[in-house]
C-alpha positions as a printed Julia matrix, in Angstrom:
693×3 Matrix{Float64}:
 107.78  12.93  -130.94
 106.09   9.99  -132.5
 107.85   7.78  -134.94
 110.86   9.27  -136.62
 109.41   9.23  -140.07
 106.7   11.72  -139.15
 109.18  14.33  -138.17
 112.13  13.99  -140.53
 112.07  17.24  -142.58
 113.68  16.06  -145.86
 111.32  15.86  -148.92
 108.38  17.69  -150.16
 107.36  19.85  -147.29
 103.82  20.33  -148.69
 103.31  16.63  -148.77
 104.62  16.19  -145.35
 102.18  18.69  -143.81
  99.4   17.85  -146.12
  99.04  21.59  -147.36
  95.42  22.61  -148.54
  95.08  24.22  -152.04
  95.76  28.1   -151.45
  98.77  27.27  -149.35
  97.43  29.19  -146.25
  96.88  26.06  -143.94
  98.06  22.5   -143.6
  96.34  19.5   -142.05
  99.08  17.43  -140.52
 100.6   18.58  -137.07
 104.39  18.74  -136.58
 104.43  19.84  -133.08
 103.7   18.23  -129.61
 103.03  14.62  -128.73
 100.44  14.45  -131.5
 102.95  15.26  -134.18
 102.27  13.4   -137.41
  98.56  13.34  -136.82
  96.12  14.67  -139.4
  93.73  17.51  -137.84
  90.78  15.01  -138.41
  92.46  12.82  -135.81
  92.87  15.49  -133.12
  90.12  15.99  -130.54
  90.55  19.86  -130.29
  90.11  22.67  -132.52
  93.23  23.06  -134.61
  94.36  25.49  -137.2
  97.89  25.47  -138.94
  99.26  28.22  -140.72
 101.88  28.03  -143.55
 104.9   30.36  -144.51
 102.73  31.89  -147.19
 100.17  32.85  -144.53
 102.61  34.52  -142.45
 104.28  36.33  -145.37
 100.91  37.51  -146.49
  99.48  38.81  -143.15
 102.37  39.8   -141.12
 105.19  42.4   -141.64
 107.6   44.49  -139.77
 105.1   46.97  -138.63
 101.96  44.66  -138.06
 101.42  42.83  -134.76
 101.35  39.05  -134.55
  97.68  39.1   -134.29
  97.31  40.15  -137.87
  97.99  36.59  -138.77
  96.36  34.92  -135.79
  92.97  36.61  -136.55
  92.43  34.32  -139.25
  91.46  31.88  -136.69
  87.91  32.4   -135.13
  89.37  31.51  -131.66
  91.62  34.62  -131.59
  90.51  38.31  -131.2
  93.15  41.05  -131.67
  94.34  43.4   -129.19
  98.25  44.05  -130.14
 100.19  46.84  -131.25
 103.64  47.59  -132.7
 104.96  47.61  -129.33
 103.16  44.58  -127.84
 102.26  41.04  -129.24
  98.99  40.65  -127.04
  96.04  38.86  -128.27
  92.86  37.11  -126.8
  92.39  33.26  -127.23
  88.98  32.04  -126.57
  88.62  35.29  -124.5
  91.76  34.8   -122.56
  94.74  37.23  -122.89
  98.2   35.73  -124.02
 101.14  36.79  -125.96
 104.54  35.49  -127.48
 106.07  34.41  -124.32
 103.81  31.28  -124.35
 104.73  30.31  -127.79
 106.34  26.81  -128.42
 109.41  27.12  -130.75
 110.57  23.4   -132.02
 108.46  22.16  -128.85
 110.25  24.38  -126.52
 108.03  26.85  -124.69
 109.19  30.36  -123.38
 112.12  31.45  -125.82
 110.13  34.18  -127.58
 109.2   37.47  -125.86
 105.74  39.59  -125.61
 107.63  42.46  -127.49
 107.14  42.15  -131.22
 107.77  38.5   -131.71
 109.78  37.56  -134.91
 108.17  35.28  -137.57
 110.7   35.46  -140.7
 112.6   32.43  -139.3
 109.47  30.47  -138.98
 108.02  28.05  -141.48
 104.82  26.94  -139.97
 102.45  28.08  -137.06
  99.94  25.75  -135.29
  97.08  27.03  -133.32
  95.65  24.29  -130.83
  92.73  25.49  -128.76
  92.09  24.58  -125.18
  94.69  24.4   -122.25
  96.53  21.63  -123.65
  99.98  21.45  -121.71
  99.46  17.86  -121.09
 100.39  17.28  -124.83
 103.3   19.61  -124.97
 104.9   19.94  -121.46
 104.98  23.32  -119.74
 107.33  25.92  -119.18
 107.53  29.27  -117.18
 105.45  32.03  -118.75
 105.89  35.73  -118.24
 102.73  38.06  -117.33
 100.26  35.65  -119.03
  99.6   31.95  -119.15
  98.2   29.86  -122.09
  94.79  28.59  -120.96
  93.0   29.63  -124.06
  95.2   27.45  -126.3
  98.54  26.57  -127.57
 100.63  28.48  -130.23
 103.49  26.24  -131.63
 105.82  27.18  -134.39
 108.73  25.15  -136.3
 111.58  26.91  -137.69
 112.63  26.93  -141.28
 114.76  24.25  -142.32
 116.9   23.52  -145.51
 114.75  21.86  -148.24
 116.16  19.3   -150.86
 116.83  22.2   -153.37
 118.96  25.04  -152.69
 117.01  28.38  -151.45
 118.59  31.87  -151.87
 115.82  34.53  -151.41
 116.26  38.29  -151.02
 113.15  40.3   -149.9
 112.84  43.8   -149.81
 109.79  45.6   -148.0
 108.59  49.15  -147.81
 105.63  50.14  -145.53
 104.23  52.92  -143.36
 105.81  56.35  -143.85
 109.07  54.89  -145.08
 109.93  51.81  -143.04
 112.46  49.66  -145.29
 113.07  46.01  -144.47
 115.66  43.83  -145.99
 115.49  39.86  -145.64
 117.89  37.31  -146.74
 116.92  33.59  -146.76
 119.51  31.09  -147.55
 119.1   27.2   -147.2
 121.07  24.26  -148.59
 121.7   20.44  -147.94
 125.14  19.02  -147.79
 126.64  15.74  -147.79
 126.52  12.3   -149.7
 122.89  11.74  -148.81
 122.09  15.47  -148.03
 122.06  14.47  -144.58
 123.1   18.01  -143.25
 120.98  21.08  -143.64
 121.63  24.69  -143.12
 119.11  27.58  -143.28
 119.9   31.13  -142.42
 117.59  33.91  -142.2
 118.36  37.76  -141.76
 116.54  40.81  -141.0
 117.46  44.66  -141.33
 114.77  47.36  -140.45
 114.92  51.08  -140.41
 112.41  53.93  -140.99
 109.0   55.21  -139.72
 105.73  53.11  -139.38
 102.05  54.53  -140.5
 101.83  55.86  -136.76
 103.13  59.33  -136.67
 106.22  59.96  -134.65
 107.18  56.09  -134.65
 110.38  54.65  -135.74
 111.88  51.15  -135.7
 115.5   50.12  -135.96
 116.1   46.35  -135.66
 118.72  43.67  -136.82
 118.31  39.94  -136.55
 120.13  36.67  -137.65
 118.71  33.1   -137.29
 120.27  29.77  -138.21
 118.82  26.32  -138.25
 121.13  23.38  -138.55
 119.85  20.04  -138.85
 121.32  16.49  -139.41
 119.42  13.33  -140.28
 120.39   9.68  -140.33
 118.68   6.49  -140.71
 117.75   6.32  -136.99
 118.22   9.71  -135.54
 117.61  13.63  -136.34
 119.25  16.56  -134.72
 118.07  20.24  -135.11
 119.7   23.25  -133.69
 118.12  26.55  -133.95
 119.97  29.73  -132.8
 119.59  33.51  -133.16
 120.14  37.17  -132.29
 117.98  40.06  -132.36
 118.12  43.61  -131.6
 115.0   45.88  -131.93
 114.65  49.48  -131.03
 111.16  51.25  -131.13
 110.66  55.01  -130.52
 107.09  56.23  -129.9
 104.24  54.0   -131.13
 102.27  54.15  -127.9
  98.65  52.81  -128.32
  97.69  52.04  -124.86
  95.42  53.91  -122.34
  94.35  52.82  -118.89
  90.95  54.2   -118.08
  90.61  56.44  -115.07
  88.3   54.88  -112.35
  85.98  57.81  -113.08
  85.3   56.82  -116.56
  81.64  55.95  -117.47
  82.03  56.0   -121.12
  84.87  55.73  -123.66
  86.01  58.94  -125.28
  85.55  59.44  -129.0
  88.12  57.53  -130.88
  90.85  59.49  -132.37
  92.57  59.04  -135.45
  94.7   56.03  -135.66
  97.48  57.8   -137.1
  98.09  60.03  -134.27
 101.26  60.4   -132.34
 101.04  60.17  -128.55
 104.95  59.6   -127.74
 106.76  62.08  -125.76
 110.61  62.87  -126.73
 112.67  60.1   -125.06
 109.99  57.37  -125.42
 111.54  53.92  -126.23
 111.39  50.39  -125.98
 114.79  48.71  -126.64
 115.62  44.89  -126.47
 118.41  42.72  -127.64
 119.07  38.99  -126.91
 119.71  35.58  -128.39
 117.79  32.26  -127.94
 118.58  28.74  -129.02
 116.66  25.34  -129.23
 118.22  21.94  -129.72
 115.97  18.84  -130.71
 117.1   15.38  -130.76
 114.86  12.28  -132.09
 116.03   8.81  -131.86
 114.67   5.76  -133.37
 115.56   2.78  -131.13
 113.6    0.05  -132.86
 110.2   -0.48  -134.49
 108.69  -0.17  -131.08
 110.5    2.53  -129.25
 111.42   6.24  -130.18
 113.11   8.66  -127.79
 113.42  12.53  -127.86
 115.33  15.28  -126.17
 114.41  18.87  -126.32
 116.49  21.87  -124.9
 116.08  25.62  -125.12
 117.38  29.04  -123.48
 117.0   32.67  -123.8
 118.82  35.66  -122.76
 116.76  38.81  -123.42
 117.47  42.34  -122.08
 114.69  44.74  -122.47
 117.23  47.34  -121.36
 115.36  50.54  -122.1
 111.57  50.81  -121.5
 110.79  54.41  -121.14
 106.9   54.43  -121.33
 103.93  56.5   -119.95
 102.85  55.49  -116.64
 106.15  53.6   -115.81
 105.97  51.02  -118.49
 102.58  50.99  -119.51
  99.9   53.48  -121.01
  98.61  56.92  -120.03
  95.73  57.21  -117.57
  92.82  58.43  -119.61
  89.88  60.5   -118.37
  86.48  60.62  -119.87
  86.84  63.87  -121.55
  89.99  62.34  -123.59
  92.45  64.26  -121.48
  95.64  62.78  -119.9
  98.57  63.5   -117.75
 102.08  62.74  -119.21
 103.84  60.63  -116.56
 107.0   58.63  -117.36
 109.39  56.43  -115.37
 112.09  54.34  -116.97
 112.16  50.61  -116.65
 113.92  47.33  -117.77
 113.03  43.69  -117.36
 116.18  41.68  -118.2
 115.54  38.04  -117.84
 117.1   34.56  -118.59
 115.29  31.19  -119.28
 116.29  27.47  -119.69
 114.06  24.5   -120.46
 114.79  20.86  -121.05
 112.62  17.9   -121.79
 113.27  14.19  -122.27
 110.9   11.46  -123.15
 110.16   8.27  -125.17
 107.21   6.91  -127.16
 106.33   3.41  -127.34
 104.43   1.86  -130.27
 102.55  -1.37  -129.46
  99.22  -3.31  -130.08
  97.01  -4.89  -127.52
  94.84  -7.0   -129.81
  93.39  -4.63  -132.65
  94.04  -1.53  -130.6
  97.32   0.39  -131.58
  98.77   2.39  -128.92
 101.32   5.43  -129.25
 102.49   5.85  -125.56
 104.53   8.98  -124.69
 106.15   9.49  -121.36
 108.13  12.71  -120.83
 109.68  14.83  -118.18
 110.77  18.31  -118.28
 112.28  21.38  -116.02
 111.91  25.08  -116.67
 113.46  28.09  -115.05
 112.88  31.79  -115.55
 114.93  34.37  -113.65
 113.75  38.05  -114.08
 115.0   41.45  -113.05
 113.37  44.74  -112.85
 114.32  48.36  -112.54
 115.03  50.25  -109.25
 116.52  53.53  -108.04
 114.6   54.87  -110.92
 112.49  57.45  -108.78
 108.81  58.16  -108.7
 106.67  58.59  -111.74
 107.49  62.18  -113.02
 104.75  64.56  -114.54
 106.62  65.79  -117.76
 103.56  67.05  -119.58
  99.98  67.13  -120.34
  97.93  65.93  -123.58
  94.63  64.7   -124.94
  93.6   62.37  -127.61
  92.76  64.96  -130.24
  95.59  67.51  -130.03
  98.42  65.38  -128.92
 101.31  65.57  -126.24
 102.46  68.74  -124.85
 105.68  67.84  -122.93
 107.33  70.32  -120.58
 110.3   68.39  -118.91
 112.77  65.76  -120.15
 111.96  62.12  -119.76
 113.74  60.45  -116.87
 116.26  57.93  -117.78
 118.28  56.91  -114.74
 117.84  53.28  -113.24
 119.41  50.06  -112.15
 118.25  46.53  -112.1
 117.86  43.84  -109.53
 116.26  40.39  -109.2
 112.38  40.6   -109.31
 111.59  36.8   -109.02
 113.01  33.5   -109.92
 110.53  30.51  -110.61
 111.31  26.87  -111.34
 108.88  24.23  -112.73
 109.42  20.55  -113.38
 106.42  18.43  -114.83
 105.58  15.08  -115.97
 103.45  13.86  -118.81
 101.94  10.46  -119.93
  99.76  10.28  -122.89
  98.49   7.16  -124.8
  96.95   7.77  -128.4
  94.82   4.73  -129.4
  93.48   3.63  -132.63
  90.89   0.92  -133.03
  88.85   0.73  -136.54
  86.95   3.95  -136.81
  87.83   5.15  -133.28
  90.68   7.11  -131.82
  91.14   8.02  -128.25
  93.59  10.03  -126.18
  94.09   9.45  -122.57
  96.78  11.39  -120.72
  97.77  12.93  -117.35
 100.13  15.92  -116.59
 101.6   16.7   -113.2
 103.71  19.71  -112.4
 105.53  21.26  -109.33
 106.54  24.94  -109.24
 108.39  27.15  -107.0
 108.21  30.93  -107.32
 110.4   33.18  -105.33
 109.51  36.98  -105.27
 112.34  39.25  -103.91
 111.58  42.03  -101.27
 114.37  44.8   -100.7
 115.2   47.33   -98.11
 113.65  50.26   -99.96
 113.27  51.61  -103.44
 117.02  52.59  -103.99
 118.55  49.51  -102.33
 119.62  46.01  -103.79
 119.76  44.65  -100.14
 117.42  41.7    -99.92
 115.25  41.64   -96.81
 113.04  38.74   -97.65
 111.63  36.33  -100.23
 107.98  35.52  -100.78
 107.94  31.95  -101.64
 105.01  30.27  -103.55
 104.75  26.66  -104.08
 102.16  24.78  -106.13
 101.59  21.42  -107.57
  98.72  19.87  -109.36
  97.5   17.18  -111.58
  95.8   18.02  -114.99
  94.07  15.21  -117.04
  93.65  15.34  -120.71
  91.37  12.85  -122.64
  89.29  12.88  -125.96
  87.4   10.48  -128.09
  86.98  10.62  -131.82
  84.96   8.74  -134.13
  85.14   8.61  -137.97
  81.84   7.92  -139.74
  83.75   7.74  -142.85
  87.22   8.69  -144.14
  86.34  12.54  -144.66
  84.78  13.17  -141.27
  85.37  12.96  -137.56
  83.22  13.67  -134.46
  85.09  14.18  -131.12
  84.8   15.04  -127.46
  87.55  16.15  -125.19
  88.62  17.44  -121.89
  91.91  19.32  -121.14
  93.23  21.31  -118.18
  96.03  23.58  -117.27
  97.43  24.85  -113.72
 100.02  27.43  -113.93
 102.86  28.32  -111.57
 101.5   31.73  -110.33
 101.02  34.81  -112.63
 103.63  37.63  -112.06
 101.68  40.97  -111.77
 102.66  43.44  -114.37
 103.41  47.25  -114.44
  99.78  47.9   -114.96
  99.05  47.37  -111.22
 100.18  48.7   -107.97
 101.08  45.42  -106.74
 103.7   44.99  -109.58
 106.01  42.06  -109.01
 103.88  40.07  -106.71
 103.15  36.43  -107.69
  99.5   35.59  -107.61
  98.31  32.29  -106.6
  98.11  29.7   -109.41
  95.21  29.57  -111.69
  93.37  26.31  -112.57
  91.84  26.13  -116.19
  89.46  23.36  -117.48
  87.92  22.99  -120.71
  85.44  20.41  -122.33
  84.82  20.45  -126.09
  82.84  18.84  -128.49
  83.41  19.15  -132.35
  82.86  18.08  -135.88
  85.5   18.21  -138.68
  84.78  17.57  -142.33
  87.28  17.43  -145.05
  86.68  16.88  -148.95
  87.16  18.2   -152.25
  90.24  20.45  -150.83
  88.07  22.17  -148.02
  88.38  21.62  -144.27
  85.37  22.53  -142.23
  85.09  22.53  -138.54
  82.57  23.21  -135.78
  83.2   23.17  -132.04
  81.38  23.95  -129.01
  83.63  24.51  -125.91
  82.95  25.21  -122.03
  86.04  26.52  -120.33
  86.39  27.71  -116.72
  89.33  29.56  -115.13
  90.01  31.24  -111.93
  89.1   34.82  -112.32
  91.65  37.46  -112.03
  90.0   41.1   -111.29
  91.21  44.86  -110.73
  90.66  46.16  -107.42
  90.62  49.99  -106.87
  91.76  51.38  -103.61
  91.69  55.03  -102.37
  94.98  57.03  -102.75
  96.4   54.93  -105.55
  96.48  55.81  -109.25
  96.26  52.02  -110.49
  94.32  49.13  -109.4
  95.67  46.11  -107.55
  95.26  42.77  -109.25
  93.98  39.89  -107.41
  92.09  36.55  -107.71
  88.36  36.34  -107.22
  85.8   33.81  -108.26
  85.84  31.99  -111.62
  85.42  33.07  -115.36
  83.33  30.83  -117.42
  83.8   31.01  -121.18
  81.28  29.08  -123.29
  81.34  29.43  -127.09
  80.74  27.97  -130.58
  83.29  28.39  -133.35
  83.03  27.5   -137.06
  85.76  27.82  -139.79
  86.36  26.83  -143.4
  89.65  26.66  -145.13
  90.93  25.5   -148.57
  89.86  25.41  -152.35
  86.43  26.54  -153.3
  86.72  26.33  -157.19
  89.84  26.07  -159.63
  90.41  29.97  -159.01
  89.18  30.62  -155.58
  90.49  29.76  -152.17
  88.69  30.6   -149.07
  89.51  30.93  -145.41
  87.63  32.21  -142.19
  85.39  31.42  -139.51
  82.86  32.68  -136.98
  82.91  32.68  -133.07
  80.2   33.3   -130.39
  81.37  33.54  -126.96
  79.47  33.87  -123.73
  82.0   34.91  -121.02
  80.78  35.72  -117.68
  82.14  35.77  -113.98
  80.9   33.52  -111.39
  81.34  32.69  -107.64
  83.0   36.13  -107.04
  83.02  37.58  -103.56
  79.47  38.17  -102.11
  78.17  37.61  -105.76
  79.0   41.22  -106.53
  80.32  40.48  -110.02
  78.42  37.31  -110.88
  76.8   37.31  -114.2
  78.98  40.11  -115.52
  80.84  39.6   -118.77
  84.59  38.98  -118.7
  86.54  42.09  -119.61
  87.78  42.08  -123.11
  85.41  39.38  -124.36
  83.3   40.34  -127.35
  80.17  38.17  -128.09
  80.65  37.89  -131.91
  83.81  37.73  -133.97
  84.3   36.71  -137.5
  86.93  36.54  -140.14
  86.54  35.85  -144.01
  89.04  35.85  -146.57
  89.26  34.9   -150.12
  92.13  34.61  -152.94
  91.42  34.7   -156.64
  93.94  33.5   -158.93
  92.9   34.43  -162.49
  95.87  32.83  -163.98
  99.47  31.63  -162.81
 100.99  35.11  -162.69
  98.43  36.88  -160.59
  96.77  36.39  -156.96
  94.31  38.74  -155.67
  93.32  38.71  -151.88
  90.63  40.24  -149.7
  89.94  39.82  -145.99
  87.33  41.31  -143.58
  87.44  41.08  -139.62
  84.61  41.74  -137.43
  84.69  42.35  -133.79
  81.59  43.05  -131.76
  81.17  45.54  -128.93
  83.54  44.6   -125.91
  83.21  45.39  -122.23
  85.86  46.91  -120.02
  85.81  47.79  -116.35
  83.18  45.11  -115.59
  80.52  46.4   -118.0
  80.96  50.01  -116.7
  82.26  50.89  -120.08
  81.81  49.32  -123.61
  83.93  49.58  -126.75
  81.89  49.74  -129.89
  82.09  47.05  -132.41
  84.17  47.38  -135.88
  84.74  45.83  -139.1
  87.95  46.23  -141.05
  89.0   45.27  -144.54
  92.44  44.09  -145.89
  93.27  43.97  -149.72
  96.24  42.78  -151.52
  97.78  41.44  -154.87
 100.77  39.51  -155.78
 102.32  39.2   -159.34
 104.85  36.47  -160.16
 107.33  37.67  -162.85
 111.05  37.31  -163.87
 113.88  39.9   -163.67
 116.0   38.51  -166.39
 116.1   34.75  -165.41
 115.34  35.43  -161.74
 112.08  34.62  -160.66
 110.45  37.16  -158.53
 107.23  38.03  -156.52
 105.75  41.53  -156.3
 103.23  42.21  -153.66
 101.04  44.98  -152.48
  99.15  44.87  -149.16
  96.69  47.57  -147.87
  95.58  46.77  -144.2
  92.6   48.65  -142.85
  91.76  49.76  -146.24
  88.93  52.25  -145.22
  91.14  53.79  -142.32
  88.78  52.7   -139.81
  89.44  54.12  -136.22
  88.37  52.15  -133.06
  89.09  50.95  -129.77
  90.47  47.58  -128.79
  89.92  46.27  -125.3
  92.85  44.75  -123.59
  92.77  43.65  -119.89
  90.5   44.68  -117.17
  90.67  48.5   -117.58
  92.74  49.25  -120.67
  92.27  50.05  -124.31
  94.35  50.05  -127.32
  93.88  52.62  -130.26
  93.81  50.8   -133.55
  96.34  51.18  -136.24
  95.81  53.24  -139.27
  95.54  52.12  -142.91
  99.05  50.7   -143.98
 100.54  50.03  -147.31
 103.18  47.34  -147.64
 105.05  46.72  -150.86
 107.16  43.58  -150.99
 109.55  42.32  -153.71
 110.84  38.74  -153.29
 113.83  37.49  -155.59
 114.5   33.61  -155.86
 118.18  33.51  -156.92
């Protein structure tokens, strides 16, 4: 979205992105209005992951946060079924990803990363430098996750990858890329996936297929990129999610992470397709233009889970009642954005001024005519599930809500000698319609609850470079969502809550020299607070807005080459997150649910020679509150260990990798949302063989 020369993909990808030695992170952004800027020139905490990092830390039976945990801004809270994670203490998931600068085309459910070339993590509520879409269930106030899809490189690519993990989960991947034309102006990249087998969690089976294609065309003055794909994914079992009963005063003892808590008929099944299209145009030396479009059709057509789509209600002694109810959340999503960037000087000040306008729609259905929760058995954490009845399966779907948003962004990035400045403003208007029906078995609409919102969110930052290796910055960013939809965890499921405002101030220091990037940042983030309210006669709480959550934290990270044979990555985070301005001060000073005070990650890669790579990683999470400090989950430390060997089969280059996650098979609780915990995943081995034809 800046000058076209910064976004053209032809050429050495590592050089374009300025990949640090070790190939885990890169330093030049490829997304948003700051595309082409080096991380030293960005007034926010930023960490950009390469394809190698994604291949090393993710897999078909690992949640997406297995990679994102390499950023100290992120705390893990995901599972095989859900892609949730905490970003600076605020929950988010794959629905908030930007794909080729288009938000909203991924889903919460097991986000695919195999067609992705790079992933950027930008901390803070920075919709002002991306534009905004319509999110589902969560917003992105803690930060932005943006990915670029794989494009065809100069040299032909044909890779076949075989993975074996868990208790016999087989994955086959094909990656083909080639450029065509007299000047190689056309590029085609195709990636496919086929999954089948059992994960490391007992009773869990995955069956999935996907195909994605990226087609790009580059001329002297223009670039077009089309990304389109289809994915089918079926997961049986795999439940890790527990909702704490209102009478719980302490967490039950942690069971084995490999335990099976599924009942016969438990399944999440989804299929759908997505596409993004991007056009960048260079009009002359002073003006560029861009157009981004995206759409998604996703049908979570079978969602037979505990408690009507969520987790079991868990008592303090570890017992639970097995209640089930079928559900589905089919949805469709559309987005378009148009904008222009002007490059002008006023005296000695260089300006890159971007003006954009976008619109987004998300229309979502939910299940009805599916009866009440059915008690189909009992169980506990230590002996498993004792099912007495078959799980119900009958349901229909009807419209739940339709939301539309339009927004404007104006950003001026200024450069003067050793100074950079960002000055921007973002304005959006949103309309959310929640449908009301005659009764639980009817599709007759009796009313629509309409929520309208609009607000202006400024973004500004100042950067000073004492020398070419260092930058010191201060920034302010904001986000105002369009009203969050209440999920199935709460009695008021389907309601649209009032819009939430988020504001963040950040100051930081970045230093890059001798192949090492060091960052240190302090932030103060405020967001309208969501709480769980328990009412007599209801098994689930109600969700409502009350007061404000204030997150103050310090983050430190380091990435790059330590010596000729050692690469390091990781960081440390201290977070003080408390509730303020709650009704009658009842919760003032109470830590925000799901926020651990300390988190840390450290990893190192040792390369004894050109053939071998040995990798280790440790992740620490401190004790974490749930139910407004009524209950605490203990802290934990887990370790991962892996090795890669480069060889040849005949004339075919190959890479053989073995990765072990959670080496010591640590069992622990992860806190997710206000009154919920996830059980950890057990020790998992993954063997990968990648052939380069």
